[in-house]
Structures are given as structure tokens and as C-alpha cells.
mmJSON file of the N, C-alpha and C atoms, coordinates in Angstrom:
{"data_MODEL":{"atom_site":{
"group_PDB":["ATOM","ATOM","ATOM","ATOM","ATOM","ATOM","ATOM","ATOM","ATOM","ATOM","ATOM","ATOM","ATOM","ATOM","ATOM","ATOM","ATOM","ATOM","ATOM","ATOM","ATOM","ATOM","ATOM","ATOM","ATOM","ATOM","ATOM","ATOM","ATOM","ATOM","ATOM","ATOM","ATOM","ATOM","ATOM","ATOM","ATOM","ATOM","ATOM","ATOM","ATOM","ATOM","ATOM","ATOM","ATOM","ATOM","ATOM","ATOM","ATOM","ATOM","ATOM","ATOM","ATOM","ATOM","ATOM","ATOM","ATOM","ATOM","ATOM","ATOM","ATOM","ATOM","ATOM","ATOM","ATOM","ATOM","ATOM","ATOM","ATOM","ATOM","ATOM","ATOM","ATOM","ATOM","ATOM","ATOM","ATOM","ATOM","ATOM","ATOM","ATOM","ATOM","ATOM","ATOM","ATOM","ATOM","ATOM","ATOM","ATOM","ATOM","ATOM","ATOM","ATOM","ATOM","ATOM","ATOM","ATOM","ATOM","ATOM","ATOM","ATOM","ATOM","ATOM","ATOM","ATOM","ATOM","ATOM","ATOM","ATOM","ATOM","ATOM","ATOM","ATOM","ATOM","ATOM","ATOM","ATOM","ATOM","ATOM","ATOM","ATOM","ATOM","ATOM","ATOM","ATOM","ATOM","ATOM","ATOM","ATOM","ATOM","ATOM","ATOM","ATOM","ATOM","ATOM","ATOM","ATOM","ATOM","ATOM","ATOM","ATOM","ATOM","ATOM","ATOM","ATOM","ATOM","ATOM","ATOM","ATOM","ATOM","ATOM","ATOM","ATOM","ATOM","ATOM","ATOM","ATOM","ATOM","ATOM","ATOM","ATOM","ATOM","ATOM","ATOM","ATOM","ATOM","ATOM","ATOM"],
"id":[1,2,3,4,5,6,7,8,9,10,11,12,13,14,15,16,17,18,19,20,21,22,23,24,25,26,27,28,29,30,31,32,33,34,35,36,37,38,39,40,41,42,43,44,45,46,47,48,49,50,51,52,53,54,55,56,57,58,59,60,61,62,63,64,65,66,67,68,69,70,71,72,73,74,75,76,77,78,79,80,81,82,83,84,85,86,87,88,89,90,91,92,93,94,95,96,97,98,99,100,101,102,103,104,105,106,107,108,109,110,111,112,113,114,115,116,117,118,119,120,121,122,123,124,125,126,127,128,129,130,131,132,133,134,135,136,137,138,139,140,141,142,143,144,145,146,147,148,149,150,151,152,153,154,155,156,157,158,159,160,161,162,163,164,165,166,167,168],
"type_symbol":["N","C","C","N","C","C","N","C","C","N","C","C","N","C","C","N","C","C","N","C","C","N","C","C","N","C","C","N","C","C","N","C","C","N","C","C","N","C","C","N","C","C","N","C","C","N","C","C","N","C","C","N","C","C","N","C","C","N","C","C","N","C","C","N","C","C","N","C","C","N","C","C","N","C","C","N","C","C","N","C","C","N","C","C","N","C","C","N","C","C","N","C","C","N","C","C","N","C","C","N","C","C","N","C","C","N","C","C","N","C","C","N","C","C","N","C","C","N","C","C","N","C","C","N","C","C","N","C","C","N","C","C","N","C","C","N","C","C","N","C","C","N","C","C","N","C","C","N","C","C","N","C","C","N","C","C","N","C","C","N","C","C","N","C","C","N","C","C"],
"label_atom_id":["N","CA","C","N","CA","C","N","CA","C","N","CA","C","N","CA","C","N","CA","C","N","CA","C","N","CA","C","N","CA","C","N","CA","C","N","CA","C","N","CA","C","N","CA","C","N","CA","C","N","CA","C","N","CA","C","N","CA","C","N","CA","C","N","CA","C","N","CA","C","N","CA","C","N","CA","C","N","CA","C","N","CA","C","N","CA","C","N","CA","C","N","CA","C","N","CA","C","N","CA","C","N","CA","C","N","CA","C","N","CA","C","N","CA","C","N","CA","C","N","CA","C","N","CA","C","N","CA","C","N","CA","C","N","CA","C","N","CA","C","N","CA","C","N","CA","C","N","CA","C","N","CA","C","N","CA","C","N","CA","C","N","CA","C","N","CA","C","N","CA","C","N","CA","C","N","CA","C","N","CA","C","N","CA","C","N","CA","C","N","CA","C","N","CA","C"],
"label_alt_id":[null,null,null,null,null,null,null,null,null,null,null,null,null,null,null,null,null,null,null,null,null,null,null,null,null,null,null,null,null,null,null,null,null,null,null,null,null,null,null,null,null,null,null,null,null,null,null,null,null,null,null,null,null,null,null,null,null,null,null,null,null,null,null,null,null,null,null,null,null,null,null,null,null,null,null,null,null,null,null,null,null,null,null,null,null,null,null,null,null,null,null,null,null,null,null,null,null,null,null,null,null,null,null,null,null,null,null,null,null,null,null,null,null,null,null,null,null,null,null,null,null,null,null,null,null,null,null,null,null,null,null,null,null,null,null,null,null,null,null,null,null,null,null,null,null,null,null,null,null,null,null,null,null,null,null,null,null,null,null,null,null,null,null,null,null,null,null,null],
"label_comp_id":["MET","MET","MET","LEU","LEU","LEU","LEU","LEU","LEU","ASP","ASP","ASP","LEU","LEU","LEU","LEU","LEU","LEU","ALA","ALA","ALA","PRO","PRO","PRO","ILE","ILE","ILE","ARG","ARG","ARG","VAL","VAL","VAL","SER","SER","SER","ARG","ARG","ARG","ALA","ALA","ALA","ALA","ALA","ALA","TRP","TRP","TRP","ALA","ALA","ALA","ASP","ASP","ASP","ARG","ARG","ARG","PRO","PRO","PRO","ASP","ASP","ASP","ASP","ASP","ASP","VAL","VAL","VAL","ALA","ALA","ALA","ASP","ASP","ASP","ILE","ILE","ILE","LEU","LEU","LEU","ARG","ARG","ARG","ASP","ASP","ASP","GLY","GLY","GLY","THR","THR","THR","GLY","GLY","GLY","HIS","HIS","HIS","ALA","ALA","ALA","ARG","ARG","ARG","GLY","GLY","GLY","VAL","VAL","VAL","THR","THR","THR","GLN","GLN","GLN","ALA","ALA","ALA","THR","THR","THR","LEU","LEU","LEU","ASP","ASP","ASP","THR","THR","THR","VAL","VAL","VAL","LYS","LYS","LYS","ASP","ASP","ASP","ALA","ALA","ALA","LEU","LEU","LEU","GLY","GLY","GLY","LEU","LEU","LEU","TYR","TYR","TYR","SER","SER","SER","LEU","LEU","LEU","ALA","ALA","ALA","PRO","PRO","PRO"],
"label_asym_id":["A","A","A","A","A","A","A","A","A","A","A","A","A","A","A","A","A","A","A","A","A","A","A","A","A","A","A","A","A","A","A","A","A","A","A","A","A","A","A","A","A","A","A","A","A","A","A","A","A","A","A","A","A","A","A","A","A","A","A","A","A","A","A","A","A","A","A","A","A","A","A","A","A","A","A","A","A","A","A","A","A","A","A","A","A","A","A","A","A","A","A","A","A","A","A","A","A","A","A","A","A","A","A","A","A","A","A","A","A","A","A","A","A","A","A","A","A","A","A","A","A","A","A","A","A","A","A","A","A","A","A","A","A","A","A","A","A","A","A","A","A","A","A","A","A","A","A","A","A","A","A","A","A","A","A","A","A","A","A","A","A","A","A","A","A","A","A","A"],
"label_entity_id":["1","1","1","1","1","1","1","1","1","1","1","1","1","1","1","1","1","1","1","1","1","1","1","1","1","1","1","1","1","1","1","1","1","1","1","1","1","1","1","1","1","1","1","1","1","1","1","1","1","1","1","1","1","1","1","1","1","1","1","1","1","1","1","1","1","1","1","1","1","1","1","1","1","1","1","1","1","1","1","1","1","1","1","1","1","1","1","1","1","1","1","1","1","1","1","1","1","1","1","1","1","1","1","1","1","1","1","1","1","1","1","1","1","1","1","1","1","1","1","1","1","1","1","1","1","1","1","1","1","1","1","1","1","1","1","1","1","1","1","1","1","1","1","1","1","1","1","1","1","1","1","1","1","1","1","1","1","1","1","1","1","1","1","1","1","1","1","1"],
"label_seq_id":[1,1,1,2,2,2,3,3,3,4,4,4,5,5,5,6,6,6,7,7,7,8,8,8,9,9,9,10,10,10,11,11,11,12,12,12,13,13,13,14,14,14,15,15,15,16,16,16,17,17,17,18,18,18,19,19,19,20,20,20,21,21,21,22,22,22,23,23,23,24,24,24,25,25,25,26,26,26,27,27,27,28,28,28,29,29,29,30,30,30,31,31,31,32,32,32,33,33,33,34,34,34,35,35,35,36,36,36,37,37,37,38,38,38,39,39,39,40,40,40,41,41,41,42,42,42,43,43,43,44,44,44,45,45,45,46,46,46,47,47,47,48,48,48,49,49,49,50,50,50,51,51,51,52,52,52,53,53,53,54,54,54,55,55,55,56,56,56],
"pdbx_PDB_ins_code":[null,null,null,null,null,null,null,null,null,null,null,null,null,null,null,null,null,null,null,null,null,null,null,null,null,null,null,null,null,null,null,null,null,null,null,null,null,null,null,null,null,null,null,null,null,null,null,null,null,null,null,null,null,null,null,null,null,null,null,null,null,null,null,null,null,null,null,null,null,null,null,null,null,null,null,null,null,null,null,null,null,null,null,null,null,null,null,null,null,null,null,null,null,null,null,null,null,null,null,null,null,null,null,null,null,null,null,null,null,null,null,null,null,null,null,null,null,null,null,null,null,null,null,null,null,null,null,null,null,null,null,null,null,null,null,null,null,null,null,null,null,null,null,null,null,null,null,null,null,null,null,null,null,null,null,null,null,null,null,null,null,null,null,null,null,null,null,null],
"Cartn_x":[68.499,68.771,68.186,67.852,67.515,68.642,69.761,70.926,71.245,70.955,71.242,70.131,68.824,67.795,67.963,68.541,68.608,70.075,70.887,72.164,71.962,71.138,70.976,70.53,69.544,68.933,69.722,70.836,71.935,72.811,73.157,74.002,73.405,72.189,71.445,71.561,71.019,70.974,72.28,73.415,74.743,75.001,74.617,74.977,74.102,72.826,72.258,72.434,73.085,73.667,74.879,75.488,76.372,76.094,74.653,73.966,72.951,73.096,71.935,71.296,72.06,71.268,70.366,70.86,69.892,68.436,68.904,67.75,66.765,67.28,66.516,65.621,66.296,65.544,64.469,64.708,63.645,62.451,62.804,61.741,60.785,61.709,60.938,59.947,60.513,59.649,58.441,58.695,57.56,56.608,57.12,56.151,55.297,55.91,55.101,54.092,54.491,53.634,52.317,52.556,51.671,50.589,51.304,50.363,49.411,49.75,48.977,47.866,48.306,47.157,46.233,46.766,45.88,44.997,45.351,44.54,43.41,43.814,42.871,41.824,42.145,41.197,40.338,40.993,40.167,39.092,39.555,38.717,37.345,37.746,36.737,35.675,36.143,35.429,34.482,35.123,34.347,33.227,33.61,32.579,31.417,31.743,30.761,29.865,30.35,29.655,29.063,29.075,28.688,29.335,30.41,31.069,31.492,31.641,32.213,30.969,29.645,28.541,28.399,29.145,28.982,29.757,30.82,31.608,30.873,31.113,30.332,30.712],
"Cartn_y":[4.263,2.865,1.843,0.792,-0.019,-0.31,-0.666,-0.937,0.114,1.262,2.726,2.759,2.441,2.286,1.149,0.053,-1.006,-0.97,-0.034,0.087,0.341,1.285,1.613,0.243,-0.391,-1.587,-2.663,-2.833,-3.791,-3.552,-2.195,-1.908,-2.037,-1.636,-2.144,-3.544,-4.259,-5.761,-6.446,-5.871,-6.413,-5.883,-4.754,-4.359,-5.352,-5.431,-6.441,-7.949,-8.28,-9.539,-9.905,-8.895,-8.878,-8.783,-8.736,-8.695,-9.587,-10.898,-11.826,-11.827,-11.75,-11.818,-10.559,-9.325,-8.14,-8.343,-9.0,-9.297,-10.343,-11.407,-12.304,-11.581,-10.721,-9.887,-9.102,-8.368,-7.604,-8.433,-9.534,-10.451,-11.016,-11.317,-11.933,-10.861,-9.53,-8.413,-8.263,-8.13,-8.059,-9.095,-10.34,-11.443,-11.245,-10.832,-10.761,-9.561,-8.623,-7.612,-7.933,-8.638,-9.129,-9.976,-10.922,-11.784,-11.049,-10.092,-9.237,-8.61,-7.981,-7.256,-8.254,-9.423,-10.573,-10.981,-11.151,-11.688,-10.734,-9.434,-8.441,-8.433,-8.578,-8.601,-9.79,-10.821,-12.132,-12.165,-11.488,-11.038,-10.388,-9.344,-8.425,-9.228,-9.946,-10.701,-11.593,-12.43,-13.434,-12.837,-11.627,-10.827,-10.399,-9.921,-9.333,-10.538,-11.731,-12.856,-13.718,-13.229,-13.91,-15.328,-15.651,-16.887,-17.138,-16.127,-16.298,-16.988,-16.66,-17.125,-18.601,-19.308,-20.785,-21.521,-20.888,-21.526,-21.493,-22.799,-22.877,-22.045],
"Cartn_z":[-45.581,-45.772,-44.645,-44.833,-43.715,-42.764,-43.276,-42.323,-41.457,-41.952,-41.002,-39.994,-40.373,-39.432,-38.268,-38.537,-37.736,-36.927,-37.409,-36.558,-34.945,-34.539,-33.147,-32.313,-33.128,-32.546,-32.412,-33.345,-33.104,-32.062,-31.924,-30.716,-29.569,-29.193,-28.027,-27.79,-28.782,-28.755,-28.173,-28.721,-28.31,-26.896,-26.502,-25.135,-24.219,-24.494,-23.482,-23.57,-24.642,-24.771,-23.769,-23.288,-22.344,-20.923,-20.854,-19.471,-19.337,-19.388,-19.406,-18.092,-17.024,-15.735,-15.558,-16.065,-16.184,-16.941,-18.188,-18.996,-18.252,-17.76,-16.994,-15.821,-14.98,-14.065,-14.667,-15.741,-16.327,-16.701,-17.416,-17.811,-16.629,-15.55,-14.317,-13.84,-13.556,-13.184,-14.172,-15.407,-16.301,-16.2,-16.011,-16.016,-14.752,-13.521,-12.252,-12.513,-13.166,-13.181,-14.198,-15.149,-16.212,-15.469,-14.641,-14.055,-13.111,-12.312,-11.467,-12.316,-13.493,-14.429,-14.778,-15.314,-15.877,-14.763,-13.474,-12.478,-12.219,-12.139,-11.802,-12.93,-14.308,-15.289,-15.268,-14.925,-14.879,-13.619,-12.532,-11.477,-11.701,-12.488,-13.008,-13.937,-14.926,-15.795,-15.022,-14.084,-13.343,-12.716,-11.995,-11.246,-12.141,-13.309,-14.28,-14.698,-14.758,-15.148,-14.228,-12.938,-11.941,-11.597,-12.023,-11.892,-10.42,-9.68,-8.295,-7.469,-7.909,-7.288,-7.415,-8.381,-8.488,-7.583,-6.788,-5.972,-4.616,-3.898,-2.498,-1.548],
"occupancy":[1.0,1.0,1.0,1.0,1.0,1.0,1.0,1.0,1.0,1.0,1.0,1.0,1.0,1.0,1.0,1.0,1.0,1.0,1.0,1.0,1.0,1.0,1.0,1.0,1.0,1.0,1.0,1.0,1.0,1.0,1.0,1.0,1.0,1.0,1.0,1.0,1.0,1.0,1.0,1.0,1.0,1.0,1.0,1.0,1.0,1.0,1.0,1.0,1.0,1.0,1.0,1.0,1.0,1.0,1.0,1.0,1.0,1.0,1.0,1.0,1.0,1.0,1.0,1.0,1.0,1.0,1.0,1.0,1.0,1.0,1.0,1.0,1.0,1.0,1.0,1.0,1.0,1.0,1.0,1.0,1.0,1.0,1.0,1.0,1.0,1.0,1.0,1.0,1.0,1.0,1.0,1.0,1.0,1.0,1.0,1.0,1.0,1.0,1.0,1.0,1.0,1.0,1.0,1.0,1.0,1.0,1.0,1.0,1.0,1.0,1.0,1.0,1.0,1.0,1.0,1.0,1.0,1.0,1.0,1.0,1.0,1.0,1.0,1.0,1.0,1.0,1.0,1.0,1.0,1.0,1.0,1.0,1.0,1.0,1.0,1.0,1.0,1.0,1.0,1.0,1.0,1.0,1.0,1.0,1.0,1.0,1.0,1.0,1.0,1.0,1.0,1.0,1.0,1.0,1.0,1.0,1.0,1.0,1.0,1.0,1.0,1.0,1.0,1.0,1.0,1.0,1.0,1.0],
"B_iso_or_equiv":[0.0,0.0,0.0,0.0,0.0,0.0,0.0,0.0,0.0,0.0,0.0,0.0,0.0,0.0,0.0,0.0,0.0,0.0,0.0,0.0,0.0,0.0,0.0,0.0,0.0,0.0,0.0,0.0,0.0,0.0,0.0,0.0,0.0,0.0,0.0,0.0,0.0,0.0,0.0,0.0,0.0,0.0,0.0,0.0,0.0,0.0,0.0,0.0,0.0,0.0,0.0,0.0,0.0,0.0,0.0,0.0,0.0,0.0,0.0,0.0,0.0,0.0,0.0,0.0,0.0,0.0,0.0,0.0,0.0,0.0,0.0,0.0,0.0,0.0,0.0,0.0,0.0,0.0,0.0,0.0,0.0,0.0,0.0,0.0,0.0,0.0,0.0,0.0,0.0,0.0,0.0,0.0,0.0,0.0,0.0,0.0,0.0,0.0,0.0,0.0,0.0,0.0,0.0,0.0,0.0,0.0,0.0,0.0,0.0,0.0,0.0,0.0,0.0,0.0,0.0,0.0,0.0,0.0,0.0,0.0,0.0,0.0,0.0,0.0,0.0,0.0,0.0,0.0,0.0,0.0,0.0,0.0,0.0,0.0,0.0,0.0,0.0,0.0,0.0,0.0,0.0,0.0,0.0,0.0,0.0,0.0,0.0,0.0,0.0,0.0,0.0,0.0,0.0,0.0,0.0,0.0,0.0,0.0,0.0,0.0,0.0,0.0,0.0,0.0,0.0,0.0,0.0,0.0],
"pdbx_formal_charge":[null,null,null,null,null,null,null,null,null,null,null,null,null,null,null,null,null,null,null,null,null,null,null,null,null,null,null,null,null,null,null,null,null,null,null,null,null,null,null,null,null,null,null,null,null,null,null,null,null,null,null,null,null,null,null,null,null,null,null,null,null,null,null,null,null,null,null,null,null,null,null,null,null,null,null,null,null,null,null,null,null,null,null,null,null,null,null,null,null,null,null,null,null,null,null,null,null,null,null,null,null,null,null,null,null,null,null,null,null,null,null,null,null,null,null,null,null,null,null,null,null,null,null,null,null,null,null,null,null,null,null,null,null,null,null,null,null,null,null,null,null,null,null,null,null,null,null,null,null,null,null,null,null,null,null,null,null,null,null,null,null,null,null,null,null,null,null,null],
"auth_seq_id":[1,1,1,2,2,2,3,3,3,4,4,4,5,5,5,6,6,6,7,7,7,8,8,8,9,9,9,10,10,10,11,11,11,12,12,12,13,13,13,14,14,14,15,15,15,16,16,16,17,17,17,18,18,18,19,19,19,20,20,20,21,21,21,22,22,22,23,23,23,24,24,24,25,25,25,26,26,26,27,27,27,28,28,28,29,29,29,30,30,30,31,31,31,32,32,32,33,33,33,34,34,34,35,35,35,36,36,36,37,37,37,38,38,38,39,39,39,40,40,40,41,41,41,42,42,42,43,43,43,44,44,44,45,45,45,46,46,46,47,47,47,48,48,48,49,49,49,50,50,50,51,51,51,52,52,52,53,53,53,54,54,54,55,55,55,56,56,56],
"auth_comp_id":["MET","MET","MET","LEU","LEU","LEU","LEU","LEU","LEU","ASP","ASP","ASP","LEU","LEU","LEU","LEU","LEU","LEU","ALA","ALA","ALA","PRO","PRO","PRO","ILE","ILE","ILE","ARG","ARG","ARG","VAL","VAL","VAL","SER","SER","SER","ARG","ARG","ARG","ALA","ALA","ALA","ALA","ALA","ALA","TRP","TRP","TRP","ALA","ALA","ALA","ASP","ASP","ASP","ARG","ARG","ARG","PRO","PRO","PRO","ASP","ASP","ASP","ASP","ASP","ASP","VAL","VAL","VAL","ALA","ALA","ALA","ASP","ASP","ASP","ILE","ILE","ILE","LEU","LEU","LEU","ARG","ARG","ARG","ASP","ASP","ASP","GLY","GLY","GLY","THR","THR","THR","GLY","GLY","GLY","HIS","HIS","HIS","ALA","ALA","ALA","ARG","ARG","ARG","GLY","GLY","GLY","VAL","VAL","VAL","THR","THR","THR","GLN","GLN","GLN","ALA","ALA","ALA","THR","THR","THR","LEU","LEU","LEU","ASP","ASP","ASP","THR","THR","THR","VAL","VAL","VAL","LYS","LYS","LYS","ASP","ASP","ASP","ALA","ALA","ALA","LEU","LEU","LEU","GLY","GLY","GLY","LEU","LEU","LEU","TYR","TYR","TYR","SER","SER","SER","LEU","LEU","LEU","ALA","ALA","ALA","PRO","PRO","PRO"],
"auth_asym_id":["A","A","A","A","A","A","A","A","A","A","A","A","A","A","A","A","A","A","A","A","A","A","A","A","A","A","A","A","A","A","A","A","A","A","A","A","A","A","A","A","A","A","A","A","A","A","A","A","A","A","A","A","A","A","A","A","A","A","A","A","A","A","A","A","A","A","A","A","A","A","A","A","A","A","A","A","A","A","A","A","A","A","A","A","A","A","A","A","A","A","A","A","A","A","A","A","A","A","A","A","A","A","A","A","A","A","A","A","A","A","A","A","A","A","A","A","A","A","A","A","A","A","A","A","A","A","A","A","A","A","A","A","A","A","A","A","A","A","A","A","A","A","A","A","A","A","A","A","A","A","A","A","A","A","A","A","A","A","A","A","A","A","A","A","A","A","A","A"],
"auth_atom_id":["N","CA","C","N","CA","C","N","CA","C","N","CA","C","N","CA","C","N","CA","C","N","CA","C","N","CA","C","N","CA","C","N","CA","C","N","CA","C","N","CA","C","N","CA","C","N","CA","C","N","CA","C","N","CA","C","N","CA","C","N","CA","C","N","CA","C","N","CA","C","N","CA","C","N","CA","C","N","CA","C","N","CA","C","N","CA","C","N","CA","C","N","CA","C","N","CA","C","N","CA","C","N","CA","C","N","CA","C","N","CA","C","N","CA","C","N","CA","C","N","CA","C","N","CA","C","N","CA","C","N","CA","C","N","CA","C","N","CA","C","N","CA","C","N","CA","C","N","CA","C","N","CA","C","N","CA","C","N","CA","C","N","CA","C","N","CA","C","N","CA","C","N","CA","C","N","CA","C","N","CA","C","N","CA","C","N","CA","C","N","CA","C","N","CA","C"],
"pdbx_PDB_model_num":[1,1,1,1,1,1,1,1,1,1,1,1,1,1,1,1,1,1,1,1,1,1,1,1,1,1,1,1,1,1,1,1,1,1,1,1,1,1,1,1,1,1,1,1,1,1,1,1,1,1,1,1,1,1,1,1,1,1,1,1,1,1,1,1,1,1,1,1,1,1,1,1,1,1,1,1,1,1,1,1,1,1,1,1,1,1,1,1,1,1,1,1,1,1,1,1,1,1,1,1,1,1,1,1,1,1,1,1,1,1,1,1,1,1,1,1,1,1,1,1,1,1,1,1,1,1,1,1,1,1,1,1,1,1,1,1,1,1,1,1,1,1,1,1,1,1,1,1,1,1,1,1,1,1,1,1,1,1,1,1,1,1,1,1,1,1,1,1]
}}}
């Protein structure tokens, strides 16, 4: 049944609801990591397209 499938998810969500500072820290760390990956990808694309050669 769907409710049985969702029960562990609800328990986990309730546990995290009691730890908002930890959730914010996890999101902040993840955002920092994603920005690093995104910047590296953007640098690779710009290099492949020769966009760095346009800058003085």
C-alpha cells in the first residue's frame, strides 16, 4: 500500500524537521559544492568555445 511505502519517508522528514540548523548546513554545503562543479563545467565550455580569447 502507498501509505506503507511512504511511512519511512515521513519518519525521516519528521526527524529532519527537528534539526533546521543541520538542514541549512547541508544545503549550504551542497550549494557550495554545486557552484564549484558548475564553475568547472563553465570554464571547460568557455575554453572549448574559445570564449576566453575574447577577453583583453
